[in-house]
C-alpha positions as CSV (number, residue, x, y, z in Angstrom):
1,X,89.3,122.9,115.5
2,X,90.2,119.9,114.2
3,X,94.1,119.1,114.5
4,X,96.0,116.1,113.4
5,X,99.9,115.3,114.1
6,X,102.0,113.0,112.3
7,X,105.3,111.5,113.7
8,X,108.0,110.6,111.2
9,X,111.1,108.9,112.5
10,X,114.0,110.4,110.9
11,X,116.6,107.7,111.9
12,X,114.5,104.1,111.6
13,X,117.0,101.7,112.5
14,X,117.0,103.0,116.0
15,X,113.0,103.0,115.9
16,X,112.3,99.0,115.9
17,X,111.6,99.1,119.6
18,X,111.0,102.0,121.5
19,X,111.8,101.8,125.6
20,X,108.4,100.7,127.4
21,X,109.4,103.7,129.7
22,X,108.7,106.1,126.6
23,X,105.4,103.9,125.6
24,X,103.9,104.4,129.5
25,X,104.6,107.8,128.9
26,X,102.6,108.4,126.1
27,X,99.6,106.4,127.2
28,X,100.0,108.9,130.4
29,X,100.0,111.9,128.2
30,X,97.0,110.3,126.5
31,X,94.8,109.9,129.5
32,X,95.8,113.3,130.5
33,X,94.3,114.8,126.8
34,X,91.2,112.8,127.6
35,X,88.5,113.5,125.0
36,X,90.5,116.4,123.6
37,X,92.3,113.6,121.7
38,X,89.6,111.9,119.8
39,X,91.9,109.7,118.0
40,X,95.4,107.8,117.7
41,X,97.4,105.1,116.3
42,X,100.4,104.0,114.0
43,X,100.9,104.2,110.2
44,X,103.0,102.5,107.9
45,X,104.1,104.1,104.6
46,X,102.6,102.3,102.2
47,X,103.2,104.1,98.9
48,X,102.8,106.9,97.0
49,X,100.7,108.2,93.8
50,X,102.1,111.1,92.3
51,X,100.2,113.3,89.6
52,X,103.0,115.3,87.6
53,X,101.9,117.1,84.4
54,X,100.6,114.5,82.6
55,X,101.6,111.5,84.4
56,X,100.4,109.2,87.1
57,X,103.4,107.7,89.1
58,X,102.8,105.0,91.6
59,X,105.7,104.2,94.1
60,X,105.2,101.3,96.2
61,X,104.1,99.2,98.1
62,X,107.2,99.5,100.0
63,X,109.0,96.6,101.8
64,X,111.2,99.2,103.6
65,X,111.2,102.8,104.0
66,X,114.0,105.6,104.2
67,X,112.4,107.4,107.0
68,X,109.1,105.9,109.1
69,X,106.0,107.2,109.9
70,X,105.1,106.3,113.4
71,X,101.9,107.3,114.4
72,X,99.3,109.9,114.2
73,X,96.7,111.7,116.9
74,X,93.5,113.5,116.3
75,X,92.7,116.8,118.6
76,X,89.8,118.3,119.2
77,X,91.1,121.7,120.8
78,X,90.3,125.5,120.9
79,X,93.3,127.2,119.8
80,X,96.2,126.9,117.7
81,X,98.4,127.2,120.9
82,X,96.8,124.1,122.3
83,X,98.3,121.7,119.5
84,X,101.6,123.4,119.9
85,X,101.6,122.7,123.3
86,X,100.3,118.8,123.3
87,X,102.9,118.3,120.4
88,X,105.8,119.6,122.5
89,X,105.0,117.6,125.3
90,X,104.8,114.4,123.2
91,X,108.3,115.3,121.7
92,X,109.7,116.1,125.2
93,X,109.1,112.5,126.3
94,X,111.0,111.3,123.5
95,X,113.6,113.6,124.4
96,X,113.7,112.1,127.8
97,X,112.7,108.3,127.6
98,X,114.5,108.0,124.1
99,X,116.9,110.3,123.5
100,X,119.1,108.6,120.6
101,X,115.4,108.9,118.6
102,X,115.5,111.7,116.0
103,X,112.2,112.5,114.6
104,X,109.6,115.1,114.1
105,X,105.7,115.9,114.5
106,X,104.0,117.6,111.6
107,X,100.7,119.4,112.9
108,X,97.8,119.7,109.8
109,X,94.6,121.8,110.8
110,X,92.0,119.8,109.7
111,X,89.3,121.8,107.7
112,X,85.9,119.7,106.9
113,X,84.2,119.8,103.8
114,X,80.1,119.1,103.3
115,X,80.1,116.6,100.2
116,X,76.1,115.7,100.9
117,X,75.6,118.5,98.0
């Protein structure tokens, strides 16, 4: 099964410069995940497009955001329990190395569709 995790910082005023120790610990966790983590990267909120009733509402591009989407990772795993474990370990690294950070990680189960007719 394929999963996507998205990290959101709830207090962006402290998220400007993550501690070096945290980044090193995250890199170590990624090396431990090996081929189970198929992709990772950073993200920045650029805008939204919303369809509501008969209207399409575009908001953005944003110069600043009230909350900050920090990054993502894609995992190829066998069970839901595995993604919860990897995500808990990732958040634990933040608790240990960056206690003033407040945030959340959303876990999405990716379902692929065959668009080739």
